[in-house]
ZALO-579845 format. One record per residue (C-alpha): x, y, z; residue number from 1; residue in one letter. Coordinates in nm, 2 decimals, decimal comma. Last residue first. Layout:
# ZALO-579845
[[X; Y; Z]; NUM; "A"] ...
***
This chain:
# ZALO-579845
[[-13,29; -11,27; 4,81]; 487; "R"] [[-13,09; -11,51; 4,60]; 486; "E"] [[-12,72; -11,44; 4,65]; 485; "L"] [[-12,56; -11,35; 4,32]; 484; "P"] [[-12,36; -11,60; 4,12]; 483; "T"] [[-12,06; -11,42; 3,97]; 482; "H"] [[-11,78; -11,49; 4,22]; 481; "W"] [[-11,44; -11,32; 4,26]; 480; "T"] [[-11,10; -11,45; 4,37]; 479; "S"] [[-10,74; -11,35; 4,41]; 478; "V"] [[-10,52; -11,62; 4,57]; 477; "I"] [[-10,16; -11,55; 4,68]; 476; "V"] [[-9,94; -11,84; 4,76]; 475; "K"] [[-9,69; -11,74; 5,03]; 474; "K"] [[-9,41; -12,01; 5,01]; 473; "D"] [[-9,32; -12,23; 5,30]; 472; "T"] [[-9,00; -12,37; 5,46]; 471; "Y"] [[-8,81; -12,04; 5,45]; 470; "F"] [[-9,10; -11,82; 5,57]; 469; "S"] [[-9,16; -12,06; 5,86]; 468; "V"] [[-8,79; -12,05; 5,94]; 467; "A"] [[-8,80; -11,67; 5,94]; 466; "D"] [[-9,08; -11,69; 6,19]; 465; "N"] [[-8,86; -11,87; 6,45]; 464; "A"] [[-8,54; -12,04; 6,35]; 463; "R"] [[-8,28; -11,98; 6,08]; 462; "G"] [[-8,24; -11,67; 5,87]; 461; "R"] [[-8,40; -11,59; 5,54]; 460; "L"] [[-8,19; -11,42; 5,27]; 459; "S"] [[-7,91; -11,66; 5,21]; 458; "G"] [[-7,54; -11,70; 5,28]; 457; "F"] [[-7,43; -11,61; 5,63]; 456; "F"] [[-7,11; -11,56; 5,83]; 455; "S"] [[-6,90; -11,45; 5,53]; 454; "L"] [[-7,08; -11,11; 5,53]; 453; "K"] [[-7,37; -11,11; 5,78]; 452; "R"] [[-7,48; -11,33; 6,06]; 451; "G"] [[-7,78; -11,55; 6,15]; 450; "G"] [[-8,04; -11,62; 6,41]; 449; "V"] [[-8,41; -11,55; 6,42]; 448; "P"] [[-8,61; -11,50; 6,75]; 447; "Y"] [[-8,86; -11,75; 6,89]; 446; "F"] [[-8,58; -12,00; 6,98]; 445; "A"] [[-8,39; -11,76; 7,21]; 444; "I"] [[-8,12; -11,56; 7,04]; 443; "P"] [[-7,75; -11,65; 7,11]; 442; "A"] [[-7,60; -11,34; 7,27]; 441; "P"] [[-7,28; -11,51; 7,40]; 440; "T"] [[-7,09; -11,24; 7,59]; 439; "G"] [[-7,39; -11,06; 7,73]; 438; "V"] [[-7,29; -10,72; 7,87]; 437; "N"] [[-7,46; -10,58; 7,57]; 436; "V"] [[-7,45; -10,84; 7,30]; 435; "G"] [[-7,51; -10,78; 6,93]; 434; "V"] [[-7,62; -11,02; 6,66]; 433; "Q"] [[-7,62; -11,01; 6,28]; 432; "G"] [[-7,31; -10,80; 6,26]; 431; "T"] [[-7,21; -10,46; 6,10]; 430; "N"] [[-7,14; -10,26; 6,41]; 429; "V"] [[-7,28; -9,91; 6,41]; 428; "R"] [[-7,62; -9,93; 6,57]; 427; "R"] [[-7,53; -10,16; 6,85]; 426; "A"] [[-7,22; -9,96; 6,93]; 425; "F"] [[-7,41; -9,63; 6,94]; 424; "E"] [[-7,67; -9,78; 7,18]; 423; "R"] [[-7,41; -9,93; 7,40]; 422; "A"] [[-7,21; -9,61; 7,42]; 421; "L"] [[-7,52; -9,41; 7,51]; 420; "S"] [[-7,62; -9,66; 7,77]; 419; "G"] [[-7,29; -9,64; 7,95]; 418; "N"] [[-7,26; -9,94; 8,19]; 417; "E"] [[-7,03; -10,11; 7,94]; 416; "T"] [[-6,92; -10,45; 7,81]; 415; "Y"] [[-6,98; -10,46; 7,43]; 414; "I"] [[-7,03; -10,77; 7,22]; 413; "V"] [[-7,02; -10,83; 6,84]; 412; "A"] [[-7,17; -11,13; 6,66]; 411; "T"] [[-7,18; -11,29; 6,31]; 410; "H"] [[-7,03; -11,05; 6,06]; 409; "G"] [[-6,71; -11,21; 5,92]; 408; "Y"] [[-6,46; -11,06; 5,68]; 407; "S"] [[-6,36; -10,82; 5,96]; 406; "S"] [[-6,33; -10,45; 5,87]; 405; "R"] [[-6,64; -10,38; 6,07]; 404; "N"] [[-6,51; -10,52; 6,39]; 403; "I"] [[-6,17; -10,33; 6,36]; 402; "I"] [[-6,36; -10,00; 6,29]; 401; "S"] [[-6,59; -10,06; 6,58]; 400; "I"] [[-6,29; -10,11; 6,82]; 399; "A"] [[-6,12; -9,79; 6,69]; 398; "E"] [[-6,44; -9,59; 6,74]; 397; "S"] [[-6,48; -9,74; 7,09]; 396; "L"] [[-6,15; -9,60; 7,21]; 395; "D"] [[-5,77; -9,64; 7,20]; 394; "R"] [[-5,76; -10,01; 7,16]; 393; "V"] [[-5,55; -10,28; 7,32]; 392; "K"] [[-5,57; -10,63; 7,16]; 391; "K"] [[-5,61; -10,98; 7,30]; 390; "L"] [[-5,66; -11,29; 7,09]; 389; "C"] [[-5,82; -11,62; 7,19]; 388; "R"] [[-5,72; -11,98; 7,12]; 387; "V"] [[-5,98; -12,22; 7,26]; 386; "P"] [[-6,10; -12,37; 6,93]; 385; "G"] [[-6,30; -12,27; 6,62]; 384; "F"] [[-6,00; -12,11; 6,44]; 383; "L"] [[-6,19; -11,84; 6,25]; 382; "E"] [[-5,95; -11,61; 6,06]; 381; "Q"] [[-5,86; -11,25; 6,13]; 380; "D"] [[-5,67; -11,25; 6,46]; 379; "F"] [[-5,49; -11,59; 6,42]; 378; "V"] [[-5,42; -11,50; 6,06]; 377; "K"] [[-5,25; -11,17; 6,15]; 376; "M"] [[-5,38; -10,87; 5,97]; 375; "G"] [[-5,55; -10,73; 6,27]; 374; "P"] [[-5,30; -10,76; 6,57]; 373; "E"] [[-5,22; -11,02; 6,83]; 372; "A"] [[-5,16; -11,06; 7,20]; 371; "E"] [[-5,23; -11,43; 7,25]; 370; "L"] [[-5,43; -11,62; 7,51]; 369; "L"] [[-5,47; -12,00; 7,52]; 368; "T"] [[-5,73; -12,18; 7,73]; 367; "P"] [[-5,63; -12,55; 7,77]; 366; "G"] [[-5,60; -12,79; 7,48]; 365; "L"] [[-5,71; -13,15; 7,54]; 364; "F"] [[-5,77; -13,42; 7,28]; 363; "Y"] [[-5,79; -13,70; 7,53]; 362; "G"] [[-5,53; -13,98; 7,56]; 361; "K"] [[-5,41; -13,89; 7,91]; 360; "P"] [[-5,76; -13,90; 8,06]; 359; "Y"] [[-5,72; -13,93; 8,44]; 358; "K"] [[-5,39; -13,73; 8,45]; 357; "P"] [[-5,51; -13,43; 8,25]; 356; "V"] [[-5,19; -13,23; 8,23]; 355; "K"] [[-5,21; -12,96; 7,97]; 354; "P"] [[-5,01; -13,00; 7,64]; 353; "N"] [[-5,08; -12,65; 7,50]; 352; "R"] [[-5,27; -12,39; 7,70]; 351; "G"] [[-5,01; -12,12; 7,68]; 350; "D"] [[-5,12; -11,79; 7,84]; 349; "L"] [[-4,99; -11,45; 7,72]; 348; "V"] [[-4,80; -11,56; 7,41]; 347; "M"] [[-4,71; -11,27; 7,18]; 346; "K"] [[-4,81; -11,27; 6,82]; 345; "A"] [[-4,54; -11,18; 6,57]; 344; "G"] [[-4,61; -11,40; 6,26]; 343; "E"] [[-4,38; -11,67; 6,40]; 342; "K"] [[-4,59; -11,67; 6,72]; 341; "L"] [[-4,91; -11,70; 6,51]; 340; "A"] [[-4,77; -11,99; 6,31]; 339; "D"] [[-4,69; -12,19; 6,62]; 338; "D"] [[-5,04; -12,12; 6,76]; 337; "I"] [[-5,19; -12,23; 6,43]; 336; "E"] [[-4,98; -12,55; 6,43]; 335; "A"] [[-5,10; -12,64; 6,78]; 334; "H"] [[-5,46; -12,57; 6,68]; 333; "F"] [[-5,42; -12,79; 6,37]; 332; "R"] [[-5,29; -13,08; 6,58]; 331; "D"] [[-5,58; -13,05; 6,82]; 330; "L"] [[-5,83; -13,04; 6,53]; 329; "S"] [[-5,68; -13,35; 6,38]; 328; "A"] [[-5,69; -13,53; 6,71]; 327; "R"] [[-6,06; -13,46; 6,72]; 326; "S"] [[-6,34; -13,26; 6,89]; 325; "I"] [[-6,16; -13,04; 7,13]; 324; "V"] [[-6,15; -13,17; 7,48]; 323; "P"] [[-6,38; -13,07; 7,77]; 322; "G"] [[-6,38; -12,77; 8,00]; 321; "M"] [[-6,58; -12,73; 8,32]; 320; "N"] [[-6,50; -13,06; 8,48]; 319; "V"] [[-6,61; -13,09; 8,84]; 318; "E"] [[-6,91; -13,31; 8,74]; 317; "K"] [[-6,70; -13,58; 8,59]; 316; "D"] [[-6,91; -13,71; 8,30]; 315; "V"] [[-6,76; -13,43; 8,10]; 314; "G"] [[-6,42; -13,59; 8,06]; 313; "Y"] [[-6,14; -13,36; 8,16]; 312; "G"] [[-6,01; -13,01; 8,20]; 311; "L"] [[-6,07; -12,79; 8,51]; 310; "V"] [[-6,06; -12,42; 8,42]; 309; "F"] [[-5,92; -12,20; 8,70]; 308; "E"] [[-5,62; -12,09; 8,49]; 307; "K"] [[-5,87; -11,90; 8,27]; 306; "T"] [[-5,96; -11,67; 8,56]; 305; "A"] [[-5,61; -11,57; 8,65]; 304; "A"] [[-5,51; -11,50; 8,29]; 303; "V"] [[-5,82; -11,30; 8,24]; 302; "L"] [[-5,76; -11,10; 8,56]; 301; "R"] [[-5,41; -11,01; 8,44]; 300; "E"] [[-5,53; -10,91; 8,10]; 299; "K"] [[-5,80; -10,69; 8,26]; 298; "L"] [[-5,56; -10,50; 8,47]; 297; "Q"] [[-5,32; -10,45; 8,18]; 296; "E"] [[-5,59; -10,33; 7,94]; 295; "Y"] [[-5,79; -10,11; 8,18]; 294; "I"] [[-5,68; -9,76; 8,06]; 293; "S"] [[-5,60; -9,89; 7,71]; 292; "A"] [[-5,95; -9,99; 7,61]; 291; "V"] [[-5,99; -10,36; 7,56]; 290; "M"] [[-6,07; -10,55; 7,23]; 289; "L"] [[-6,10; -10,92; 7,31]; 288; "L"] [[-6,09; -11,13; 6,99]; 287; "N"] [[-6,27; -11,47; 6,97]; 286; "S"] [[-6,59; -11,45; 7,18]; 285; "G"] [[-6,78; -11,77; 7,11]; 284; "A"] [[-7,11; -11,74; 6,92]; 283; "F"] [[-7,02; -11,98; 6,65]; 282; "C"] [[-6,94; -12,26; 6,90]; 281; "R"] [[-6,63; -12,47; 6,96]; 280; "Q"] [[-6,47; -12,24; 7,22]; 279; "S"] [[-6,41; -12,55; 7,44]; 278; "S"] [[-6,78; -12,55; 7,51]; 277; "A"] [[-6,73; -12,23; 7,71]; 276; "G"] [[-6,39; -12,07; 7,64]; 275; "F"] [[-6,44; -11,72; 7,52]; 274; "C"] [[-6,80; -11,66; 7,61]; 273; "S"] [[-6,74; -11,83; 7,95]; 272; "N"] [[-6,45; -11,59; 8,02]; 271; "V"] [[-6,67; -11,28; 7,94]; 270; "L"] [[-6,96; -11,40; 8,15]; 269; "N"] [[-6,75; -11,48; 8,45]; 268; "P"] [[-6,56; -11,15; 8,41]; 267; "M"] [[-6,87; -10,92; 8,37]; 266; "C"] [[-6,99; -10,88; 8,73]; 265; "E"] [[-6,65; -10,81; 8,88]; 264; "D"] [[-6,55; -10,62; 8,57]; 263; "L"] [[-6,82; -10,36; 8,59]; 262; "R"] [[-6,76; -10,21; 8,25]; 261; "A"] [[-6,72; -9,83; 8,23]; 260; "S"] [[-6,36; -9,85; 8,11]; 259; "D"] [[-6,48; -10,04; 7,80]; 258; "T"] [[-6,45; -10,40; 7,71]; 257; "V"] [[-6,52; -10,49; 7,35]; 256; "V"] [[-6,58; -10,86; 7,26]; 255; "L"] [[-6,52; -10,94; 6,90]; 254; "H"] [[-6,66; -11,25; 6,72]; 253; "N"] [[-6,48; -11,42; 6,44]; 252; "K"] [[-6,75; -11,63; 6,28]; 251; "A"] [[-6,82; -11,92; 6,05]; 250; "G"] [[-7,10; -12,00; 5,81]; 249; "G"] [[-7,48; -12,03; 5,81]; 248; "Q"] [[-7,63; -12,15; 5,49]; 247; "C"] [[-8,01; -12,10; 5,41]; 246; "Q"] [[-8,07; -12,22; 5,06]; 245; "A"] [[-8,39; -12,24; 4,86]; 244; "R"] [[-8,34; -12,42; 4,53]; 243; "K"] [[-8,31; -12,29; 4,18]; 242; "G"] [[-8,04; -12,54; 4,08]; 241; "Q"] [[-7,78; -12,26; 4,08]; 240; "L"] [[-7,90; -12,17; 4,43]; 239; "S"] [[-7,83; -12,52; 4,56]; 238; "A"] [[-7,47; -12,53; 4,44]; 237; "A"] [[-7,40; -12,16; 4,53]; 236; "K"] [[-7,53; -12,20; 4,88]; 235; "F"] [[-7,35; -12,53; 4,93]; 234; "V"] [[-7,02; -12,37; 4,82]; 233; "E"] [[-7,07; -12,06; 5,03]; 232; "E"] [[-7,15; -12,27; 5,34]; 231; "A"] [[-6,85; -12,49; 5,27]; 230; "V"] [[-6,60; -12,20; 5,29]; 229; "R"] [[-6,79; -12,03; 5,57]; 228; "S"] [[-6,77; -12,33; 5,79]; 227; "S"] [[-7,08; -12,51; 5,91]; 226; "G"] [[-7,46; -12,48; 5,93]; 225; "V"] [[-7,68; -12,57; 5,64]; 224; "F"] [[-8,05; -12,55; 5,56]; 223; "S"] [[-8,13; -12,69; 5,22]; 222; "I"] [[-8,41; -12,65; 4,97]; 221; "G"] [[-8,66; -12,80; 4,72]; 220; "V"] [[-8,51; -13,15; 4,68]; 219; "M"] [[-8,64; -13,35; 4,39]; 218; "D"] [[-8,38; -13,24; 4,14]; 217; "P"] [[-8,09; -13,33; 4,38]; 216; "H"] [[-7,85; -13,04; 4,39]; 215; "T"] [[-7,80; -12,96; 4,76]; 214; "A"] [[-7,88; -13,32; 4,87]; 213; "L"] [[-7,61; -13,45; 4,64]; 212; "R"] [[-7,35; -13,20; 4,75]; 211; "Q"] [[-7,42; -13,28; 5,11]; 210; "V"] [[-7,39; -13,66; 5,05]; 209; "A"] [[-7,06; -13,61; 4,87]; 208; "D"] [[-6,93; -13,39; 5,16]; 207; "A"] [[-6,97; -13,66; 5,42]; 206; "G"] [[-7,20; -13,94; 5,51]; 205; "G"] [[-7,51; -14,04; 5,71]; 204; "L"] [[-7,86; -14,01; 5,58]; 203; "V"] [[-8,15; -13,96; 5,83]; 202; "V"] [[-8,51; -13,95; 5,71]; 201; "N"] [[-8,81; -13,78; 5,88]; 200; "L"] [[-9,14; -13,77; 5,69]; 199; "V"] [[-9,07; -14,09; 5,50]; 198; "G"] [[-9,28; -14,31; 5,72]; 197; "R"] [[-9,52; -14,13; 5,94]; 196; "P"] [[-9,40; -13,98; 6,27]; 195; "F"] [[-9,56; -14,20; 6,55]; 194; "G"] [[-9,39; -14,08; 6,87]; 193; "C"] [[-9,17; -14,39; 6,87]; 192; "E"] [[-9,04; -14,30; 6,53]; 191; "Q"] [[-8,96; -13,95; 6,66]; 190; "A"] [[-8,77; -14,12; 6,95]; 189; "M"] [[-8,56; -14,32; 6,70]; 188; "E"] [[-8,49; -14,00; 6,51]; 187; "A"] [[-8,36; -13,83; 6,83]; 186; "I"] [[-8,13; -14,13; 6,90]; 185; "R"] [[-7,99; -14,10; 6,55]; 184; "I"] [[-7,95; -13,73; 6,60]; 183; "M"] [[-7,74; -13,78; 6,91]; 182; "T"] [[-7,53; -14,05; 6,75]; 181; "L"] [[-7,41; -13,85; 6,45]; 180; "P"] [[-7,12; -13,66; 6,60]; 179; "C"] [[-6,81; -13,69; 6,37]; 178; "I"] [[-7,02; -13,77; 6,06]; 177; "E"] [[-7,21; -13,45; 6,12]; 176; "S"] [[-7,58; -13,50; 6,09]; 175; "P"] [[-7,75; -13,52; 5,75]; 174; "K"] [[-8,12; -13,48; 5,81]; 173; "V"] [[-8,36; -13,56; 5,52]; 172; "I"] [[-8,69; -13,38; 5,57]; 171; "V"] [[-9,06; -13,40; 5,48]; 170; "P"] [[-9,23; -13,07; 5,45]; 169; "N"] [[-9,57; -12,97; 5,62]; 168; "G"] [[-9,48; -12,65; 5,81]; 167; "C"] [[-9,42; -12,84; 6,13]; 166; "A"] [[-9,19; -13,08; 5,94]; 165; "V"] [[-8,96; -12,79; 5,84]; 164; "A"] [[-8,98; -12,61; 6,18]; 163; "W"] [[-8,89; -12,93; 6,37]; 162; "S"] [[-8,60; -13,01; 6,12]; 161; "F"] [[-8,40; -12,73; 6,29]; 160; "Y"] [[-8,36; -13,02; 6,54]; 159; "L"] [[-8,04; -13,12; 6,37]; 158; "P"] [[-7,89; -12,79; 6,49]; 157; "I"] [[-7,98; -12,83; 6,86]; 156; "M"] [[-7,89; -13,20; 6,92]; 155; "A"] [[-7,54; -13,25; 6,77]; 154; "P"] [[-7,44; -12,89; 6,85]; 153; "F"] [[-7,06; -12,87; 6,77]; 152; "N"] [[-7,05; -13,14; 6,50]; 151; "F"] [[-7,22; -12,95; 6,22]; 150; "P"] [[-7,57; -13,01; 6,08]; 149; "A"] [[-7,71; -13,04; 5,73]; 148; "V"] [[-8,09; -13,02; 5,72]; 147; "I"] [[-8,23; -13,11; 5,38]; 146; "A"] [[-8,58; -13,01; 5,26]; 145; "F"] [[-8,84; -13,22; 5,08]; 144; "P"] [[-9,15; -13,05; 4,94]; 143; "G"] [[-9,29; -12,69; 4,92]; 142; "L"] [[-9,52; -12,62; 5,21]; 141; "P"] [[-9,78; -12,35; 5,14]; 140; "E"] [[-9,84; -12,05; 5,37]; 139; "H"] [[-10,17; -11,90; 5,25]; 138; "I"] [[-10,24; -11,56; 5,09]; 137; "Y"] [[-10,56; -11,38; 5,04]; 136; "C"] [[-10,73; -11,14; 4,80]; 135; "T"] [[-11,10; -11,07; 4,76]; 134; "D"] [[-11,28; -10,92; 4,46]; 133; "V"] [[-11,65; -10,82; 4,47]; 132; "G"] [[-11,56; -10,47; 4,34]; 131; "T"] [[-11,19; -10,45; 4,40]; 130; "G"] [[-10,98; -10,50; 4,71]; 129; "V"] [[-11,32; -10,61; 4,85]; 128; "D"] [[-11,20; -10,83; 5,13]; 127; "E"] [[-10,83; -10,87; 5,24]; 126; "S"] [[-10,71; -11,20; 5,37]; 125; "I"] [[-10,40; -11,32; 5,56]; 124; "S"] [[-10,23; -11,65; 5,63]; 123; "G"] [[-10,21; -11,86; 5,95]; 122; "K"] [[-9,90; -12,08; 5,95]; 121; "L"] [[-9,75; -11,95; 6,27]; 120; "L"] [[-10,07; -12,02; 6,47]; 119; "E"] [[-10,12; -12,38; 6,37]; 118; "P"] [[-9,74; -12,42; 6,37]; 117; "A"] [[-9,70; -12,34; 6,74]; 116; "A"] [[-9,54; -12,68; 6,80]; 115; "C"] [[-9,24; -12,53; 6,61]; 114; "A"] [[-9,17; -12,30; 6,90]; 113; "H"] [[-9,17; -12,59; 7,14]; 112; "E"] [[-8,94; -12,80; 6,92]; 111; "V"] [[-8,69; -12,52; 6,91]; 110; "Y"] [[-8,72; -12,47; 7,29]; 109; "E"] [[-8,64; -12,84; 7,35]; 108; "L"] [[-8,31; -12,79; 7,16]; 107; "A"] [[-8,22; -12,50; 7,40]; 106; "R"] [[-8,27; -12,72; 7,71]; 105; "A"] [[-8,08; -13,01; 7,54]; 104; "I"] [[-7,79; -12,77; 7,47]; 103; "E"] [[-7,78; -12,65; 7,83]; 102; "G"] [[-7,76; -13,01; 7,95]; 101; "Q"] [[-7,45; -13,07; 7,73]; 100; "A"] [[-7,29; -12,75; 7,85]; 99; "D"] [[-7,36; -12,83; 8,21]; 98; "P"] [[-7,22; -13,18; 8,17]; 97; "Y"] [[-6,90; -13,10; 7,99]; 96; "N"] [[-6,89; -13,13; 7,62]; 95; "K"] [[-6,68; -13,40; 7,45]; 94; "G"] [[-6,88; -13,44; 7,13]; 93; "N"] [[-6,94; -13,81; 7,11]; 92; "E"] [[-6,94; -13,91; 7,47]; 91; "D"] [[-7,07; -13,59; 7,63]; 90; "I"] [[-7,34; -13,56; 7,37]; 89; "I"] [[-7,45; -13,92; 7,43]; 88; "I"] [[-7,45; -13,86; 7,81]; 87; "R"] [[-7,67; -13,55; 7,77]; 86; "T"] [[-7,91; -13,74; 7,55]; 85; "L"] [[-7,96; -14,01; 7,81]; 84; "E"] [[-8,00; -13,75; 8,09]; 83; "E"] [[-8,25; -13,54; 7,90]; 82; "R"] [[-8,46; -13,84; 7,80]; 81; "S"] [[-8,79; -13,73; 7,96]; 80; "Q"] [[-8,76; -13,39; 7,79]; 79; "D"] [[-8,69; -13,55; 7,46]; 78; "L"] [[-9,00; -13,77; 7,49]; 77; "K"] [[-9,21; -13,47; 7,58]; 76; "H"] [[-9,08; -13,26; 7,29]; 75; "R"] [[-9,15; -13,56; 7,06]; 74; "L"] [[-9,51; -13,58; 7,18]; 73; "R"] [[-9,56; -13,21; 7,13]; 72; "F"] [[-9,41; -13,25; 6,78]; 71; "L"] [[-9,65; -13,52; 6,70]; 70; "L"] [[-9,94; -13,30; 6,82]; 69; "D"] [[-9,81; -13,01; 6,60]; 68; "A"] [[-9,84; -13,23; 6,29]; 67; "R"] [[-10,19; -13,31; 6,40]; 66; "K"] [[-10,28; -12,95; 6,45]; 65; "T"] [[-10,13; -12,86; 6,11]; 64; "S"] [[-10,38; -13,09; 5,95]; 63; "P"] [[-10,21; -13,36; 5,73]; 62; "T"] [[-10,24; -13,24; 5,37]; 61; "T"] [[-9,86; -13,17; 5,34]; 60; "R"] [[-9,78; -13,49; 5,51]; 59; "W"] [[-9,98; -13,70; 5,26]; 58; "G"] [[-9,85; -13,49; 4,98]; 57; "W"] [[-9,48; -13,52; 5,08]; 56; "F"] [[-9,44; -13,88; 5,18]; 55; "A"] [[-9,34; -14,00; 4,83]; 54; "E"] [[-9,09; -13,71; 4,80]; 53; "Q"] [[-8,94; -13,79; 5,13]; 52; "A"] [[-8,90; -14,16; 5,04]; 51; "A"] [[-8,75; -14,06; 4,70]; 50; "A"] [[-8,50; -13,83; 4,88]; 49; "V"] [[-8,40; -14,11; 5,11]; 48; "A"] [[-8,35; -14,35; 4,82]; 47; "A"] [[-8,14; -14,09; 4,64]; 46; "D"] [[-7,91; -14,06; 4,94]; 45; "V"] [[-7,88; -14,44; 4,94]; 44; "E"] [[-7,81; -14,43; 4,56]; 43; "E"] [[-7,54; -14,17; 4,63]; 42; "M"] [[-7,35; -14,42; 4,86]; 41; "K"] [[-7,33; -14,35; 5,23]; 40; "S"] [[-7,00; -14,26; 5,39]; 39; "M"] [[-7,09; -14,49; 5,68]; 38; "P"] [[-7,04; -14,39; 6,05]; 37; "C"] [[-6,86; -14,64; 6,27]; 36; "L"] [[-6,92; -14,61; 6,64]; 35; "A"] [[-6,76; -14,57; 6,99]; 34; "I"] [[-6,39; -14,55; 6,88]; 33; "V"] [[-6,18; -14,45; 7,18]; 32; "E"] [[-5,96; -14,14; 7,22]; 31; "D"] [[-6,08; -14,10; 7,58]; 30; "L"] [[-6,20; -13,74; 7,60]; 29; "S"] [[-6,26; -13,72; 7,23]; 28; "P"] [[-6,50; -14,02; 7,22]; 27; "N"] [[-6,45; -14,13; 6,87]; 26; "R"] [[-6,69; -14,18; 6,57]; 25; "V"] [[-6,48; -14,35; 6,31]; 24; "E"] [[-6,57; -14,28; 5,95]; 23; "S"] [[-6,66; -14,57; 5,71]; 22; "W"] [[-6,58; -14,62; 5,35]; 21; "D"] [[-6,72; -14,91; 5,14]; 20; "T"] [[-7,08; -14,80; 5,20]; 19; "A"] [[-7,36; -15,05; 5,15]; 18; "K"] [[-7,54; -14,89; 5,44]; 17; "S"] [[-7,75; -15,09; 5,68]; 16; "E"] [[-8,11; -14,96; 5,67]; 15; "V"] [[-8,31; -14,83; 5,96]; 14; "W"] [[-8,66; -14,83; 5,83]; 13; "V"] [[-8,92; -14,54; 5,83]; 12; "G"] [[-8,88; -14,44; 5,47]; 11; "N"] [[-8,50; -14,43; 5,50]; 10; "I"] [[-8,32; -14,41; 5,83]; 9; "L"] [[-7,95; -14,48; 5,76]; 8; "N"] [[-7,75; -14,72; 5,98]; 7; "C"] [[-7,46; -14,70; 6,22]; 6; "L"] [[-7,20; -14,97; 6,27]; 5; "K"] [[-7,15; -15,01; 6,65]; 4; "R"] [[-6,79; -15,03; 6,76]; 3; "A"] [[-6,69; -15,37; 6,92]; 2; "K"] [[-6,61; -15,34; 7,29]; 1; "M"] 
***
């Protein structure tokens, strides 16, 4: 079957790109090309920005209730299309069926929260701050924003645009060139719901498109999710141009297991944190820090539990672990494992070259466990794949010290039934999110999300009320009047 050539959405029209370079979108379970994604030319990016700029004032002056109505319609259409979107995610990303369904459920919650724009955009007023003087502020939209999304959540992260448009800003969404199909289908649904021309634009491409969006003189801001290296580059590029930038980077999350943890109840949660979605998510547990008294017992249980994963193509309902995203990623993980062993890490469970008879061409790497130490690359740096590190620690203080020395500050988790330990842990770890007996503490849509240190560049986090503050500015109006009321 001939691969579909993807188009850009510019000013309400799907336009074939004039690109000379095209990226293959592959089904990672089958190693089959399913689409061709253009590396759009800069004039195509500029055309999308011009369309958004042209649409701004009309959209900015559209009543917030009408903007919310369009989002309600989109939410309904997305809900009615769960199975279709799930299949697209499975095909382009490789997730298993429950993980893809779970992503759609979370994505719907983003749109739901943005539908509350009429309430979220309410300002504030104080009467008589001086004699006959009133002061108020309003949330004012600013102009075109860019949403740059990674491959690992092809529905959730692109739908950050919900908050931007709810606040009155047109957007240009740049989905991952590896997984653009989900966002393209979402944009088609938005058109079917009646979104005005130019309010939602989709530009396909790579690093050049991101750089152009971050620095274009008519863009007012950018929301980015990706690696820490690129997040920092995007943040600096946009900030130097005086633009708003909200750039979420990578993670190296630690899971601390204490001797008071109820292992029977915690094990499924812990294992899913480490290996759910093939470990390709920023909330995944990366390093397991286990107190000495339970270390050997827990290591044995981890090996047994991880051997139960069924690898394969997510359309098969028995599959609970899909492939990694690309052949290049698989090769990189193999090289990282080899380097870790040379550096002194000890293999506990080797997931390389698993047998997946039905899908021999897929990019599969089974759960891999290594005993490793801080200072080793495999322990310190984000891998973004199913290679996890185990380490024995004396006590909670040592675990917290290891966490706080990390370059990343995304998430830390503790498994315990001791409330005092949990409270102390939550207060002392220098991370943006903390889990207590919850291995993947991803906040619900109406709470903000973001890390610290190399995990986040910016001052306002993604989602929820922080998103409203990011996509608007508080304009303060001080007024007095001199014509007295006739009596």
